GUKEVEX-392895 format. One line per 2 residues: number of its first residue (from 1); their letters; for each residue y, x, z of C-alpha. Coordinates in steps of 0.25 Angstrom, whole numbers. Example, Ala and Ser with C-alpha at 12.3 -4.5 7.8 and 13.67 -1.06 7.14 Angstrom:
BEGIN
1) as) -18/49/31; -4/55/29
This chain:
BEGIN
1) xx) 432/465/412; 422/453/413
3) xx) 422/444/401; 416/430/399
5) xx) 414/425/385; 414/410/386
7) xx) 417/396/381; 425/386/389
9) xx) 415/375/388; 403/383/389
11) xx) 396/379/403; 389/393/403
13) xx) 402/400/402; 408/391/413
15) xx) 398/395/422; 401/410/421
17) xx) 416/408/422; 413/400/435
19) xx) 403/411/440; 413/422/437
21) xx) 424/415/445; 415/412/457
23) xx) 411/427/457; 426/431/456
25) xx) 423/439/443; 435/441/434
27) xx) 432/439/419; 439/436/406
29) xx) 435/424/397; 433/425/382
31) xx) 430/411/375; 419/412/365
33) xx) 416/401/355; 401/405/356
35) xx) 397/396/344; 406/405/335
37) xx) 405/419/341; 412/431/337
39) xx) 405/445/334; 409/450/348
41) xx) 403/439/356; 390/439/348
43) xx) 389/454/351; 390/450/366
45) xx) 380/438/365; 373/436/351
47) xx) 369/423/356; 383/418/355
49) xx) 383/411/368; 393/411/380
51) xx) 395/415/391; 395/430/389
53) xx) 399/439/401; 404/453/399
55) xx) 404/461/412; 407/476/413
57) xx) 401/478/399; 389/469/402
59) xx) 387/457/393; 380/445/400
61) xx) 376/433/391; 373/419/394
63) xx) 377/411/407; 364/414/415
65) xx) 363/429/413; 378/429/417
67) xx) 376/421/429; 365/430/434
69) xx) 373/443/430; 385/438/438
71) xx) 377/434/450; 369/447/451
73) xx) 381/456/448; 392/449/456
75) xx) 386/445/469; 398/442/478
77) xx) 396/428/474; 382/423/471
79) xx) 380/410/464; 366/409/459
81) xx) 361/408/474; 358/416/486
83) xx) 343/415/487; 331/414/478
85) xx) 331/398/479; 346/397/476
87) xx) 345/406/464; 334/399/458
89) xx) 340/385/460; 353/391/454
91) xx) 346/397/442; 339/384/440
93) xx) 351/376/440; 359/386/431
95) xx) 348/384/421; 348/369/422
97) xx) 363/368/419; 364/379/408
99) xx) 351/375/401; 347/360/404
101) xx) 361/355/407; 367/362/395
103) xx) 356/359/385; 357/344/389
105) xx) 372/342/392; 382/353/391
107) xx) 377/359/378; 377/346/371
109) xx) 392/343/375; 397/357/372
111) xx) 390/357/358; 395/344/354
113) xx) 409/343/360; 414/358/361
115) xx) 406/367/351; 406/356/341
117) xx) 421/354/343; 424/369/340
119) xx) 415/370/329; 421/358/323
121) xx) 408/354/316; 405/341/323
123) xx) 409/330/333; 402/328/346
125) xx) 389/320/343; 389/308/353
127) xx) 374/307/354; 373/322/359
129) xx) 385/319/369; 378/307/374
131) xx) 365/315/376; 372/326/384
133) xx) 379/315/393; 365/308/395
135) xx) 359/321/399; 371/324/408
137) xx) 368/313/417; 354/318/420
139) xx) 360/331/424; 371/325/432
141) xx) 360/318/440; 352/331/442
143) xx) 365/338/447; 368/326/456
145) xx) 354/327/462; 356/342/465
147) xx) 369/340/472; 364/328/481
149) xx) 355/339/487; 364/351/487
151) xx) 378/355/489; 378/363/476
153) xx) 369/363/464; 361/375/467
155) xx) 361/373/482; 371/372/494
157) xx) 380/383/488; 389/383/475
159) xx) 381/392/465; 379/395/450
161) xx) 371/381/449; 384/374/452
163) xx) 392/383/442; 382/380/431
165) xx) 382/365/433; 398/365/434
167) xx) 400/373/422; 392/363/413
169) xx) 399/351/420; 412/357/418
171) xx) 410/357/403; 406/343/403
173) xx) 418/339/412; 428/347/402
175) xx) 422/339/391; 423/326/399
177) xx) 408/324/399; 405/324/414
179) xx) 403/310/420; 408/313/434
181) xx) 405/299/438; 390/301/437
183) xx) 389/309/450; 399/311/461
185) xx) 391/322/467; 392/330/454
187) xx) 407/327/454; 409/332/468
189) xx) 401/345/466; 409/348/453
191) xx) 422/346/460; 418/357/470
193) xx) 414/366/458; 427/363/451
195) xx) 435/366/462; 430/381/463
197) xx) 439/392/459; 429/396/449
199) xx) 430/383/441; 445/383/439
201) xx) 445/391/427; 436/381/420
203) xx) 445/369/424; 456/376/416
205) xx) 448/379/403; 455/376/390
207) xx) 446/372/379; 452/371/365
209) xx) 449/357/360; 445/351/373
211) xx) 453/344/385; 445/342/398
213) xx) 447/329/405; 458/328/416
215) xx) 448/329/427; 442/342/422
217) xx) 451/351/430; 453/341/441
219) xx) 446/346/454; 447/332/460
221) x) 442/325/447
């Protein structure tokens, strides 16, 4: 049985969940509070980060290796791109969202609002939240510029670039930190992503201590 170790509000884990659904691969979920990992999880991944995928006795660690592994091994649905140019653009954008966007936006929000809550060691620092939101607007303008030229982020077809971006945005939306009025084109794009069957599981996530805003699960928000 395929198993994914994840945390509900980790955007990297969310990407893999969406990808597994898009590829129609069954799996079981195990919630892992990676900041306080147990011995079994540390044996799987000494870095103590999620996601971790166990597939047929093979353990694959971190989102980018998992994405590549799944796209290489399960080729009925290819999501990194169908030619060299498309794959290059997809990989560039995956890195953009999982490195730059995370470091400047999502990582700050998760650390202050989510991990801080579970560790019970501090209230969110307002200056860090403000910095993350200021950075967010710059990223939204960049996403808007891409969608003004393309049907999807990576090109004309839905791809892993869309999954990567939507996973981060879904976390911000769950925490009610997504300013939807800033860009209609992003809202329209996200509405299409949100309506995909692969996204439905995320819309029903229960996260202890947090209640998403009413529009979070609404496909016509």
